[in-house]
All heavy atoms as TSV, in Angstrom:
chain	resi	resn	atom	element	x	y	z
A	1	MET	N	N	96.974	123.963	69.310
A	1	MET	CA	C	98.099	123.135	68.834
A	1	MET	C	C	99.342	123.400	69.700
A	1	MET	O	O	99.532	124.525	70.227
A	1	MET	CB	C	98.452	123.533	67.571
A	1	MET	CG	C	99.614	122.816	66.958
A	1	MET	SD	S	99.891	123.141	65.149
A	1	MET	CE	C	99.655	121.443	64.611
A	2	TRP	N	N	100.049	122.462	70.088
A	2	TRP	CA	C	101.255	122.462	70.927
A	2	TRP	C	C	102.499	123.158	70.132
A	2	TRP	O	O	102.612	122.811	69.050
A	2	TRP	CB	C	101.660	121.095	71.378
A	2	TRP	CG	C	100.700	120.444	72.283
A	2	TRP	CD1	C	99.680	119.673	71.834
A	2	TRP	CD2	C	100.696	120.572	73.695
A	2	TRP	NE1	N	99.006	119.163	73.088
A	2	TRP	CE2	C	99.646	119.775	74.076
A	2	TRP	CE3	C	101.461	121.179	74.599
A	2	TRP	CZ2	C	99.335	119.544	75.478
A	2	TRP	CZ3	C	101.272	120.948	75.945
A	2	TRP	CH2	C	100.165	120.216	76.386
A	3	ALA	N	N	103.147	124.144	70.800
A	3	ALA	CA	C	104.248	124.749	70.143
A	3	ALA	C	C	105.348	123.509	70.038
A	3	ALA	O	O	105.994	123.426	69.142
A	3	ALA	CB	C	104.829	125.861	70.892
A	4	VAL	N	N	105.413	122.797	71.094
A	4	VAL	CA	C	106.313	121.621	71.244
A	4	VAL	C	C	105.460	120.477	71.681
A	4	VAL	O	O	104.805	120.477	72.634
A	4	VAL	CB	C	107.427	121.848	72.288
A	4	VAL	CG1	C	108.279	120.650	72.412
A	4	VAL	CG2	C	108.186	123.051	71.929
A	5	GLN	N	N	105.503	119.326	70.948
A	5	GLN	CA	C	104.700	118.157	71.258
A	5	GLN	C	C	105.247	117.646	72.588
A	5	GLN	O	O	106.501	117.535	72.831
A	5	GLN	CB	C	104.892	117.147	70.285
A	5	GLN	CG	C	104.137	117.535	68.827
A	5	GLN	CD	C	102.652	117.545	69.156
A	5	GLN	OE1	O	102.027	116.680	69.804
A	5	GLN	NE2	N	102.018	118.531	68.540
A	6	PRO	N	N	104.321	117.319	73.578
A	6	PRO	CA	C	104.736	116.690	74.914
A	6	PRO	C	C	105.336	115.341	74.464
A	6	PRO	O	O	104.937	114.670	73.658
A	6	PRO	CB	C	103.451	116.521	75.658
A	6	PRO	CG	C	102.397	116.753	74.778
A	6	PRO	CD	C	102.894	117.439	73.507
A	7	SER	N	N	106.274	114.984	75.379
A	7	SER	CA	C	106.903	113.532	75.106
A	7	SER	C	C	106.008	112.462	75.719
A	7	SER	O	O	105.162	112.695	76.524
A	7	SER	CB	C	108.236	113.495	75.979
A	7	SER	OG	O	108.099	113.560	77.318
A	8	ALA	N	N	106.265	111.307	75.236
A	8	ALA	CA	C	105.469	110.144	75.770
A	8	ALA	C	C	105.630	109.998	77.275
A	8	ALA	O	O	104.718	109.639	77.909
A	8	ALA	CB	C	105.793	108.938	74.831
A	9	SER	N	N	106.730	110.255	77.673
A	9	SER	CA	C	107.100	110.138	79.183
A	9	SER	C	C	106.320	111.065	80.003
A	9	SER	O	O	105.881	110.844	81.080
A	9	SER	CB	C	108.500	110.107	79.466
A	9	SER	OG	O	109.052	111.302	79.188
A	10	LEU	N	N	106.167	112.242	79.449
A	10	LEU	CA	C	105.428	113.318	80.037
A	10	LEU	C	C	103.936	112.911	80.161
A	10	LEU	O	O	103.295	112.925	81.237
A	10	LEU	CB	C	105.561	114.643	79.525
A	10	LEU	CG	C	104.707	115.816	80.080
A	10	LEU	CD1	C	105.040	116.040	81.501
A	10	LEU	CD2	C	104.895	117.091	79.295
A	11	ASP	N	N	103.345	112.438	79.005
A	11	ASP	CA	C	102.059	112.010	79.069
A	11	ASP	C	C	101.822	110.880	80.046
A	11	ASP	O	O	100.823	110.835	80.727
A	11	ASP	CB	C	101.642	111.588	77.656
A	11	ASP	CG	C	101.242	112.631	76.766
A	11	ASP	OD1	O	101.103	113.843	77.132
A	11	ASP	OD2	O	101.140	112.421	75.522
A	12	ALA	N	N	102.753	109.945	80.001
A	12	ALA	CA	C	102.636	108.706	81.018
A	12	ALA	C	C	102.571	109.309	82.371
A	12	ALA	O	O	101.744	108.718	83.300
A	12	ALA	CB	C	103.794	107.830	80.756
A	13	TRP	N	N	103.444	110.358	82.749
A	13	TRP	CA	C	103.413	110.764	84.174
A	13	TRP	C	C	102.096	111.550	84.361
A	13	TRP	O	O	101.525	111.378	85.470
A	13	TRP	CB	C	104.609	111.641	84.308
A	13	TRP	CG	C	104.787	112.177	85.709
A	13	TRP	CD1	C	105.097	111.597	86.868
A	13	TRP	CD2	C	104.169	113.526	86.164
A	13	TRP	NE1	N	104.833	112.360	87.963
A	13	TRP	CE2	C	104.326	113.535	87.522
A	13	TRP	CE3	C	103.481	114.512	85.496
A	13	TRP	CZ2	C	103.903	114.655	88.301
A	13	TRP	CZ3	C	103.312	115.626	86.295
A	13	TRP	CH2	C	103.366	115.679	87.659
A	14	LEU	N	N	101.677	112.376	83.463
A	14	LEU	CA	C	100.522	113.175	83.733
A	14	LEU	C	C	99.288	112.299	83.951
A	14	LEU	O	O	98.457	112.739	84.828
A	14	LEU	CB	C	100.143	114.117	82.525
A	14	LEU	CG	C	101.069	115.266	82.350
A	14	LEU	CD1	C	100.722	115.948	80.968
A	14	LEU	CD2	C	100.956	116.217	83.454
A	15	TYR	N	N	99.155	111.191	83.400
A	15	TYR	CA	C	98.054	110.292	83.544
A	15	TYR	C	C	98.293	109.126	84.477
A	15	TYR	O	O	97.523	108.233	84.629
A	15	TYR	CB	C	97.554	109.794	82.199
A	15	TYR	CG	C	97.127	111.040	81.272
A	15	TYR	CD1	C	97.754	111.073	80.070
A	15	TYR	CD2	C	96.210	111.919	81.698
A	15	TYR	CE1	C	97.383	112.159	79.088
A	15	TYR	CE2	C	95.821	113.006	80.835
A	15	TYR	CZ	C	96.553	113.170	79.689
A	15	TYR	OH	O	96.141	114.164	78.755
A	16	GLN	N	N	99.436	109.129	85.152
A	16	GLN	CA	C	99.749	107.998	86.064
A	16	GLN	C	C	99.041	108.100	87.250
A	16	GLN	O	O	98.678	109.230	87.742
A	16	GLN	CB	C	101.273	108.129	86.495
A	16	GLN	CG	C	101.574	107.128	87.590
A	16	GLN	CD	C	102.854	107.454	88.297
A	16	GLN	OE1	O	103.488	108.307	87.847
A	16	GLN	NE2	N	103.143	106.733	89.281
A	17	ALA	N	N	98.388	106.949	87.729
A	17	ALA	CA	C	97.507	106.981	88.843
A	17	ALA	C	C	97.772	105.649	89.597
A	17	ALA	O	O	97.574	104.468	89.015
A	17	ALA	CB	C	95.989	107.121	88.503
A	18	ASP	N	N	98.356	105.688	90.739
A	18	ASP	CA	C	98.684	104.432	91.497
A	18	ASP	C	C	97.877	104.496	92.867
A	18	ASP	O	O	98.482	105.070	93.885
A	18	ASP	CB	C	100.205	104.359	91.676
A	18	ASP	CG	C	100.689	103.067	92.475
A	18	ASP	OD1	O	99.858	102.119	92.314
A	18	ASP	OD2	O	101.780	103.021	92.929
A	19	PRO	N	N	96.647	104.190	92.927
A	19	PRO	CA	C	95.847	104.354	94.123
A	19	PRO	C	C	96.399	103.496	95.352
A	19	PRO	O	O	96.879	102.485	95.143
A	19	PRO	CB	C	94.509	103.966	93.572
A	19	PRO	CG	C	94.658	103.042	92.578
A	19	PRO	CD	C	95.944	103.447	91.935
A	20	VAL	N	N	96.046	104.010	96.452
A	20	VAL	CA	C	96.388	103.320	97.749
A	20	VAL	C	C	95.201	102.398	98.000
A	20	VAL	O	O	94.060	102.813	97.962
A	20	VAL	CB	C	96.520	104.305	98.863
A	20	VAL	CG1	C	96.573	103.544	100.207
A	20	VAL	CG2	C	97.755	105.161	98.655
A	21	ALA	N	N	95.415	101.119	98.123
A	21	ALA	CA	C	94.387	100.185	98.403
A	21	ALA	C	C	93.570	100.538	99.661
A	21	ALA	O	O	94.181	100.850	100.681
A	21	ALA	CB	C	95.111	98.723	98.551
A	22	GLY	N	N	92.294	100.556	99.490
A	22	GLY	CA	C	91.362	100.744	100.709
A	22	GLY	C	C	91.109	102.220	100.992
A	22	GLY	O	O	90.555	102.603	101.946
A	23	CYS	N	N	91.747	103.180	100.108
A	23	CYS	CA	C	91.575	104.588	100.254
A	23	CYS	C	C	90.362	105.032	99.587
A	23	CYS	O	O	90.229	104.899	98.340
A	23	CYS	CB	C	92.879	105.230	99.831
A	23	CYS	SG	S	92.673	107.080	99.839
A	24	ASP	N	N	89.438	105.596	100.242
A	24	ASP	CA	C	88.164	106.142	99.651
A	24	ASP	C	C	88.471	107.295	98.628
A	24	ASP	O	O	87.816	107.420	97.569
A	24	ASP	CB	C	87.181	106.543	100.750
A	24	ASP	CG	C	86.526	105.354	101.449
A	24	ASP	OD1	O	86.673	104.342	100.962
A	24	ASP	OD2	O	86.146	105.655	102.665
A	25	GLY	N	N	89.410	108.199	99.081
A	25	GLY	CA	C	89.728	109.299	98.235
A	25	GLY	C	C	90.321	108.817	96.853
A	25	GLY	O	O	90.078	109.483	95.860
A	26	CYS	N	N	91.175	107.919	96.939
A	26	CYS	CA	C	91.726	107.335	95.713
A	26	CYS	C	C	90.645	106.461	94.820
A	26	CYS	O	O	90.696	106.723	93.669
A	26	CYS	CB	C	92.874	106.322	96.033
A	26	CYS	SG	S	94.394	107.124	96.659
A	27	ALA	N	N	89.843	105.939	95.567
A	27	ALA	CA	C	88.690	105.163	94.851
A	27	ALA	C	C	87.804	106.221	94.074
A	27	ALA	O	O	87.440	105.903	92.999
A	27	ALA	CB	C	87.793	104.294	95.768
A	28	ARG	N	N	87.430	107.239	94.765
A	28	ARG	CA	C	86.625	108.293	94.085
A	28	ARG	C	C	87.395	108.842	92.903
A	28	ARG	O	O	86.853	109.016	91.731
A	28	ARG	CB	C	86.384	109.413	94.908
A	28	ARG	CG	C	85.157	109.036	96.031
A	28	ARG	CD	C	84.717	110.197	96.827
A	28	ARG	NE	N	85.716	110.887	97.480
A	28	ARG	CZ	C	86.055	110.658	98.716
A	28	ARG	NH1	N	85.553	109.594	99.457
A	28	ARG	NH2	N	87.112	111.222	99.299
A	29	ALA	N	N	88.641	109.159	93.027
A	29	ALA	CA	C	89.430	109.765	91.939
A	29	ALA	C	C	89.522	108.681	90.689
A	29	ALA	O	O	89.559	109.112	89.619
A	29	ALA	CB	C	90.931	110.205	92.369
A	30	MET	N	N	89.736	107.386	91.108
A	30	MET	CA	C	89.908	106.402	90.049
A	30	MET	C	C	88.564	106.175	89.242
A	30	MET	O	O	88.479	106.069	87.996
A	30	MET	CB	C	90.275	105.097	90.668
A	30	MET	CG	C	91.727	105.198	91.191
A	30	MET	SD	S	92.961	105.632	89.950
A	30	MET	CE	C	92.867	104.022	88.854
A	31	ARG	N	N	87.364	106.362	89.939
A	31	ARG	CA	C	86.144	106.416	89.338
A	31	ARG	C	C	85.946	107.519	88.294
A	31	ARG	O	O	85.618	107.328	87.219
A	31	ARG	CB	C	84.855	106.336	90.239
A	31	ARG	CG	C	84.761	105.066	90.916
A	31	ARG	CD	C	83.455	104.953	91.690
A	31	ARG	NE	N	83.313	105.767	92.814
A	31	ARG	CZ	C	83.770	105.588	94.097
A	31	ARG	NH1	N	84.366	104.490	94.364
A	31	ARG	NH2	N	83.682	106.548	94.953
A	32	ARG	N	N	86.425	108.794	88.829
A	32	ARG	CA	C	86.453	109.970	87.882
A	32	ARG	C	C	87.344	109.667	86.659
A	32	ARG	O	O	87.113	110.041	85.595
A	32	ARG	CB	C	86.809	111.254	88.717
A	32	ARG	CG	C	85.858	111.612	89.685
A	32	ARG	CD	C	86.050	113.065	90.276
A	32	ARG	NE	N	87.377	113.612	89.878
A	32	ARG	CZ	C	88.312	113.616	90.926
A	32	ARG	NH1	N	88.197	113.158	91.976
A	32	ARG	NH2	N	89.391	114.282	90.553
A	33	LEU	N	N	88.580	109.078	86.964
A	33	LEU	CA	C	89.489	108.826	85.869
A	33	LEU	C	C	88.928	107.841	84.857
A	33	LEU	O	O	89.032	108.184	83.719
A	33	LEU	CB	C	90.770	108.221	86.455
A	33	LEU	CG	C	91.840	107.718	85.451
A	33	LEU	CD1	C	92.371	108.929	84.634
A	33	LEU	CD2	C	93.123	107.147	86.229
A	34	ALA	N	N	88.194	106.866	85.336
A	34	ALA	CA	C	87.604	105.914	84.420
A	34	ALA	C	C	86.468	106.580	83.471
A	34	ALA	O	O	86.485	106.338	82.324
A	34	ALA	CB	C	87.022	104.756	85.085
A	35	GLY	N	N	85.664	107.468	84.223
A	35	GLY	CA	C	84.701	108.166	83.468
A	35	GLY	C	C	85.319	109.218	82.381
A	35	GLY	O	O	84.945	109.224	81.263
A	36	ALA	N	N	86.451	109.817	82.757
A	36	ALA	CA	C	87.057	110.680	81.865
A	36	ALA	C	C	87.673	110.000	80.686
A	36	ALA	O	O	87.603	110.446	79.608
A	36	ALA	CB	C	88.145	111.572	82.661
A	37	GLU	N	N	88.212	108.754	81.001
A	37	GLU	CA	C	88.817	107.947	79.804
A	37	GLU	C	C	87.658	107.524	78.907
A	37	GLU	O	O	87.894	107.631	77.709
A	37	GLU	CB	C	89.453	106.715	80.388
A	37	GLU	CG	C	90.869	107.118	81.108
A	37	GLU	CD	C	91.418	105.889	81.780
A	37	GLU	OE1	O	90.742	104.883	82.154
A	37	GLU	OE2	O	92.779	105.924	82.163
A	38	ARG	N	N	86.541	107.083	79.480
A	38	ARG	CA	C	85.357	106.745	78.542
A	38	ARG	C	C	84.945	107.887	77.736
A	38	ARG	O	O	84.580	107.753	76.507
A	38	ARG	CB	C	84.323	106.210	79.322
A	38	ARG	CG	C	84.486	104.767	79.829
A	38	ARG	CD	C	83.318	104.189	80.447
A	38	ARG	NE	N	82.734	104.922	81.541
A	38	ARG	CZ	C	83.140	104.860	82.915
A	38	ARG	NH1	N	84.005	103.818	83.169
A	38	ARG	NH2	N	82.573	105.481	83.811
A	39	ALA	N	N	84.925	109.108	78.379
A	39	ALA	CA	C	84.460	110.289	77.698
A	39	ALA	C	C	85.416	110.932	76.623
A	39	ALA	O	O	85.177	111.907	75.987
A	39	ALA	CB	C	83.923	111.307	78.580
A	40	GLY	N	N	86.777	110.555	76.806
A	40	GLY	CA	C	87.745	111.087	76.030
A	40	GLY	C	C	88.216	112.537	76.532
A	40	GLY	O	O	88.654	113.346	75.798
A	41	ASP	N	N	88.004	112.761	77.717
A	41	ASP	CA	C	88.244	114.047	78.513
A	41	ASP	C	C	89.617	114.053	79.195
A	41	ASP	O	O	89.844	113.577	80.142
A	41	ASP	CB	C	87.227	114.190	79.522
A	41	ASP	CG	C	87.517	115.502	80.338
A	41	ASP	OD1	O	88.370	116.219	80.082
A	41	ASP	OD2	O	86.664	115.680	81.378
A	42	GLN	N	N	90.547	114.596	78.229
A	42	GLN	CA	C	92.008	114.618	78.600
A	42	GLN	C	C	92.278	115.451	79.981
A	42	GLN	O	O	92.929	115.093	80.824
A	42	GLN	CB	C	92.903	115.069	77.676
A	42	GLN	CG	C	92.993	113.969	76.490
A	42	GLN	CD	C	93.892	114.516	75.480
A	42	GLN	OE1	O	93.948	115.701	75.023
A	42	GLN	NE2	N	94.682	113.687	74.806
A	43	THR	N	N	91.496	116.542	80.073
A	43	THR	CA	C	91.632	117.338	81.254
A	43	THR	C	C	91.123	116.677	82.625
A	43	THR	O	O	91.763	116.642	83.590
A	43	THR	CB	C	90.943	118.829	81.111
A	43	THR	OG1	O	91.383	119.326	80.021
A	43	THR	CG2	C	90.996	119.601	82.394
A	44	GLY	N	N	89.890	115.999	82.406
A	44	GLY	CA	C	89.468	115.222	83.470
A	44	GLY	C	C	90.423	114.039	83.822
A	44	GLY	O	O	90.587	113.774	85.044
A	45	ARG	N	N	91.003	113.481	82.928
A	45	ARG	CA	C	92.072	112.268	83.121
A	45	ARG	C	C	93.175	112.878	83.958
A	45	ARG	O	O	93.494	112.334	84.968
A	45	ARG	CB	C	92.491	111.715	81.885
A	45	ARG	CG	C	91.495	110.855	81.146
A	45	ARG	CD	C	92.151	110.277	79.884
A	45	ARG	NE	N	93.277	109.510	80.086
A	45	ARG	CZ	C	94.352	109.465	79.158
A	45	ARG	NH1	N	94.285	109.935	78.028
A	45	ARG	NH2	N	95.422	108.722	79.514
A	46	TYR	N	N	93.608	113.988	83.614
A	46	TYR	CA	C	94.809	114.638	84.260
A	46	TYR	C	C	94.451	115.063	85.587
A	46	TYR	O	O	95.178	114.793	86.587
A	46	TYR	CB	C	95.289	115.891	83.454
A	46	TYR	CG	C	96.076	116.696	84.319
A	46	TYR	CD1	C	97.451	116.389	84.712
A	46	TYR	CD2	C	95.640	117.989	84.831
A	46	TYR	CE1	C	98.224	117.216	85.535
A	46	TYR	CE2	C	96.447	118.740	85.663
A	46	TYR	CZ	C	97.746	118.358	86.000
A	46	TYR	OH	O	98.455	119.154	86.894
A	47	GLU	N	N	93.335	115.683	85.853
A	47	GLU	CA	C	92.841	116.129	87.120
A	47	GLU	C	C	92.611	114.864	88.110
A	47	GLU	O	O	93.113	114.973	89.280
A	47	GLU	CB	C	91.563	116.957	87.118
A	47	GLU	CG	C	91.909	118.284	86.473
A	47	GLU	CD	C	90.732	119.187	86.211
A	47	GLU	OE1	O	89.554	118.697	86.414
A	47	GLU	OE2	O	90.917	120.333	85.869
A	48	ALA	N	N	92.046	113.920	87.656
A	48	ALA	CA	C	91.795	112.781	88.474
A	48	ALA	C	C	93.089	111.992	88.781
A	48	ALA	O	O	93.336	111.536	89.981
A	48	ALA	CB	C	90.780	111.759	87.848
A	49	SER	N	N	93.996	111.831	87.861
A	49	SER	CA	C	95.276	111.253	88.170
A	49	SER	C	C	95.996	112.083	89.080
A	49	SER	O	O	96.710	111.619	89.985
A	49	SER	CB	C	96.152	111.071	86.766
A	49	SER	OG	O	95.382	110.233	85.910
A	50	ARG	N	N	96.006	113.400	88.944
A	50	ARG	CA	C	96.750	114.345	89.836
A	50	ARG	C	C	96.375	114.145	91.303
A	50	ARG	O	O	97.042	114.149	92.079
A	50	ARG	CB	C	96.597	115.797	89.314
A	50	ARG	CG	C	97.395	116.831	90.226
A	50	ARG	CD	C	96.808	118.202	90.041
A	50	ARG	NE	N	95.372	118.256	90.342
A	50	ARG	CZ	C	94.630	119.200	89.831
A	50	ARG	NH1	N	95.055	120.122	88.946
A	50	ARG	NH2	N	93.281	119.186	90.173
A	51	ASP	N	N	94.914	113.992	91.439
A	51	ASP	CA	C	94.401	113.837	92.698
A	51	ASP	C	C	94.914	112.586	93.417
A	51	ASP	O	O	95.214	112.574	94.512
A	51	ASP	CB	C	92.826	113.857	92.729
A	51	ASP	CG	C	92.317	115.265	92.415
A	51	ASP	OD1	O	93.088	116.256	92.447
A	51	ASP	OD2	O	91.113	115.357	92.067
A	52	VAL	N	N	95.031	111.566	92.670
A	52	VAL	CA	C	95.535	110.251	93.099
A	52	VAL	C	C	96.985	110.425	93.575
A	52	VAL	O	O	97.392	110.019	94.654
A	52	VAL	CB	C	95.431	109.092	92.168
A	52	VAL	CG1	C	96.081	107.845	92.589
A	52	VAL	CG2	C	93.954	108.729	91.899
A	53	ARG	N	N	97.827	111.047	92.765
A	53	ARG	CA	C	99.257	111.301	92.974
A	53	ARG	C	C	99.476	112.180	94.146
A	53	ARG	O	O	100.421	111.989	94.959
A	53	ARG	CB	C	100.006	111.943	91.778
A	53	ARG	CG	C	100.259	111.045	90.562
A	53	ARG	CD	C	101.128	111.528	89.614
A	53	ARG	NE	N	100.776	112.907	89.183
A	53	ARG	CZ	C	100.028	113.193	88.292
A	53	ARG	NH1	N	99.421	112.299	87.595
A	53	ARG	NH2	N	99.725	114.491	87.864
A	54	ALA	N	N	98.649	113.234	94.389
A	54	ALA	CA	C	98.808	114.106	95.526
A	54	ALA	C	C	98.048	113.802	96.721
A	54	ALA	O	O	98.061	114.442	97.741
A	54	ALA	CB	C	98.346	115.513	95.047
A	55	HIS	N	N	97.374	112.580	96.835
A	55	HIS	CA	C	96.596	112.262	97.972
A	55	HIS	C	C	97.603	112.046	99.139
A	55	HIS	O	O	98.629	111.422	99.044
A	55	HIS	CB	C	95.852	110.945	97.642
A	55	HIS	CG	C	94.687	110.735	98.615
A	55	HIS	ND1	N	94.900	109.943	99.705
A	55	HIS	CD2	C	93.469	111.219	98.614
A	55	HIS	CE1	C	93.752	110.055	100.477
A	55	HIS	NE2	N	92.918	110.776	99.772
A	56	PRO	N	N	97.224	112.532	100.339
A	56	PRO	CA	C	98.155	112.465	101.483
A	56	PRO	C	C	98.604	111.056	101.968
A	56	PRO	O	O	99.490	111.004	102.681
A	56	PRO	CB	C	97.331	113.244	102.520
A	56	PRO	CG	C	96.031	113.324	102.115
A	56	PRO	CD	C	95.900	113.054	100.674
A	57	ASP	N	N	97.821	110.035	101.678
A	57	ASP	CA	C	98.042	108.721	102.066
A	57	ASP	C	C	99.201	108.136	101.252
A	57	ASP	O	O	99.645	106.989	101.483
A	57	ASP	CB	C	96.967	107.776	101.971
A	57	ASP	CG	C	95.922	108.035	103.082
A	57	ASP	OD1	O	96.291	108.796	103.974
A	57	ASP	OD2	O	94.832	107.713	103.003
A	58	HIS	N	N	99.669	108.793	100.121
A	58	HIS	CA	C	100.729	108.211	99.251
A	58	HIS	C	C	102.140	108.572	99.873
A	58	HIS	O	O	102.333	109.593	100.426
A	58	HIS	CB	C	100.651	108.816	97.872
A	58	HIS	CG	C	99.438	108.356	97.165
A	58	HIS	ND1	N	99.663	107.518	96.103
A	58	HIS	CD2	C	98.132	108.506	97.306
A	58	HIS	CE1	C	98.378	107.334	95.563
A	58	HIS	NE2	N	97.446	107.872	96.351
A	59	PRO	N	N	103.025	107.625	99.790
A	59	PRO	CA	C	104.345	107.858	100.272
A	59	PRO	C	C	105.032	108.860	99.358
A	59	PRO	O	O	104.745	108.973	98.077
A	59	PRO	CB	C	105.053	106.507	100.184
A	59	PRO	CG	C	104.372	105.744	99.207
A	59	PRO	CD	C	102.869	106.333	99.323
A	60	ALA	N	N	105.920	109.715	99.833
A	60	ALA	CA	C	106.676	110.751	99.165
A	60	ALA	C	C	107.630	110.055	98.336
A	60	ALA	O	O	108.413	109.212	98.818
A	60	ALA	CB	C	107.205	111.788	100.038
A	61	GLY	N	N	107.602	110.255	96.958
A	61	GLY	CA	C	108.645	109.730	96.104
A	61	GLY	C	C	109.552	110.710	95.632
A	61	GLY	O	O	109.444	111.892	95.960
A	62	PRO	N	N	110.520	110.377	94.914
A	62	PRO	CA	C	111.495	111.449	94.267
A	62	PRO	C	C	110.791	112.563	93.572
A	62	PRO	O	O	111.351	113.590	93.664
A	62	PRO	CB	C	112.354	110.587	93.458
A	62	PRO	CG	C	112.057	109.211	93.709
A	62	PRO	CD	C	110.866	109.116	94.425
A	63	SER	N	N	109.739	112.308	92.762
A	63	SER	CA	C	109.213	113.291	92.129
A	63	SER	C	C	108.305	114.153	92.886
A	63	SER	O	O	107.931	115.375	92.483
A	63	SER	CB	C	108.226	112.713	90.926
A	63	SER	OG	O	107.194	111.952	91.622
A	64	ARG	N	N	108.194	113.828	94.197
A	64	ARG	CA	C	107.273	114.696	95.092
A	64	ARG	C	C	108.148	115.345	96.156
A	64	ARG	O	O	107.565	115.950	97.099
A	64	ARG	CB	C	106.227	113.844	95.665
A	64	ARG	CG	C	105.303	113.371	94.646
A	64	ARG	CD	C	104.224	112.507	95.342
A	64	ARG	NE	N	103.586	113.250	96.393
A	64	ARG	CZ	C	102.486	112.956	97.057
A	64	ARG	NH1	N	101.928	111.843	96.758
A	64	ARG	NH2	N	101.938	113.604	98.000
A	65	ALA	N	N	109.364	115.283	96.116
A	65	ALA	CA	C	110.408	115.772	97.168
A	65	ALA	C	C	110.041	117.222	97.563
A	65	ALA	O	O	110.141	117.536	98.735
A	65	ALA	CB	C	111.796	115.588	96.716
A	66	GLY	N	N	109.804	118.091	96.715
A	66	GLY	CA	C	109.501	119.412	97.075
A	66	GLY	C	C	108.076	119.769	97.529
A	66	GLY	O	O	107.822	120.826	97.881
A	67	GLU	N	N	107.211	118.838	97.638
A	67	GLU	CA	C	105.838	119.176	97.813
A	67	GLU	C	C	105.516	119.196	99.361
A	67	GLU	O	O	104.559	119.647	99.656
A	67	GLU	CB	C	105.009	118.013	97.208
A	67	GLU	CG	C	104.817	118.215	95.664
A	67	GLU	CD	C	103.880	117.199	95.121
A	67	GLU	OE1	O	102.872	116.696	95.809
A	67	GLU	OE2	O	104.037	116.830	93.883
A	68	ARG	N	N	106.316	118.558	100.121
A	68	ARG	CA	C	106.034	118.452	101.606
A	68	ARG	C	C	106.937	119.377	102.379
A	68	ARG	O	O	107.860	119.804	102.339
A	68	ARG	CB	C	106.205	117.113	102.046
A	68	ARG	CG	C	105.072	116.300	101.479
A	68	ARG	CD	C	105.036	114.904	102.026
A	68	ARG	NE	N	103.969	114.179	101.424
A	68	ARG	CZ	C	103.257	113.259	101.829
A	68	ARG	NH1	N	103.355	112.998	103.088
A	68	ARG	NH2	N	102.327	112.663	101.194
C-alpha cells in the first residue's frame, strides 16, 4: 500500500511512451508495453515506457535536461 497515493499526473508520466517513428528499439519497447498492458503488469508497463523515453533517438526535453 502506498503511504501517499501517486498523483494522476505522475502515473501519466510514468506510463508515457512517445516512440520515434521507424526506430526498432522503440518498436520493441512498444510491443513489450502492449504485452504488459494486456497482462496487467504495471512494472512491465513502467519499464517499457521508460525505455521509450530514455531511448537515445529521442530529442532532449525539459524533463530530461539533467540526463545528458
